[in-house]
C-alpha positions in Angstrom: 113.2 53.0 47.4 113.1 56.8 47.9 114.1 58.9 45.0 114.9 62.6 44.8 111.8 63.7 42.8 109.3 61.5 44.6 107.0 62.7 47.4 106.7 60.6 50.6 105.5 61.2 54.1 106.4 59.3 57.3 106.9 59.6 61.1 109.7 61.2 63.0 110.6 61.3 66.6 113.3 63.3 68.4 114.4 63.7 72.0 116.6 66.8 72.3 118.7 67.3 75.4 120.4 70.5 76.3 122.7 70.9 79.3 124.0 74.4 80.3 126.6 74.2 83.1 127.3 77.9 82.6 124.9 80.7 81.5 126.4 81.0 78.1 128.1 77.6 77.5 126.2 74.4 76.8 126.2 70.9 75.3 123.4 69.7 73.1 122.5 66.1 72.0 119.6 65.5 69.6 118.8 61.9 68.5 116.2 61.7 65.7 114.5 58.6 64.4 112.4 58.7 61.2 110.4 56.1 59.2 109.5 56.9 55.6 108.0 54.4 53.2 109.4 51.4 55.2 112.9 53.0 55.5 114.4 54.0 58.8 116.6 57.1 59.1 118.6 57.6 62.3 120.4 60.9 63.0 122.5 61.8 66.1 123.8 65.4 66.6 126.2 66.3 69.4 127.4 69.9 69.8 129.0 72.5 72.0 127.2 75.9 72.1 128.3 79.3 73.1 125.3 81.7 73.5 125.1 85.5 74.2 121.9 87.6 74.2 121.2 87.9 70.5 123.4 85.2 69.0 124.9 81.7 69.4 127.7 79.7 67.8 127.6 75.9 67.6 130.4 73.4 66.9 129.2 69.9 66.5 129.3 66.5 64.8 126.4 64.8 63.0 126.0 61.1 62.3 123.2 60.0 59.9 122.4 56.4 58.9 119.8 55.3 56.3 119.5 51.8 54.8 123.0 50.9 55.9 124.5 54.0 54.3 126.2 56.6 56.6 126.8 60.3 56.3 129.0 61.7 59.1 130.8 65.0 59.6 131.5 68.0 61.7 129.8 71.4 61.3 130.0 75.0 62.5 126.8 77.0 62.9 125.6 80.5 63.8 122.2 81.6 64.9 120.7 85.0 65.5 118.1 85.4 68.3 115.5 88.1 68.4 
């Protein structure tokens, strides 16, 4: 069992895919698979992205599953590029 104050290491693998049909508009899909102390953690992230020269805004949905438990939800993100 993994607890909040314990320290564990493991292996993680991700395959991000980004498609930009327009210069400033894109779709991102990022599946991530992790294995820590015999536990698997699967995460899928799908988002729409609008990017300009120094910033981008992202609207997405994230699905996370670990040991039969799920955590799902939408999110809004902002990033500054320099």
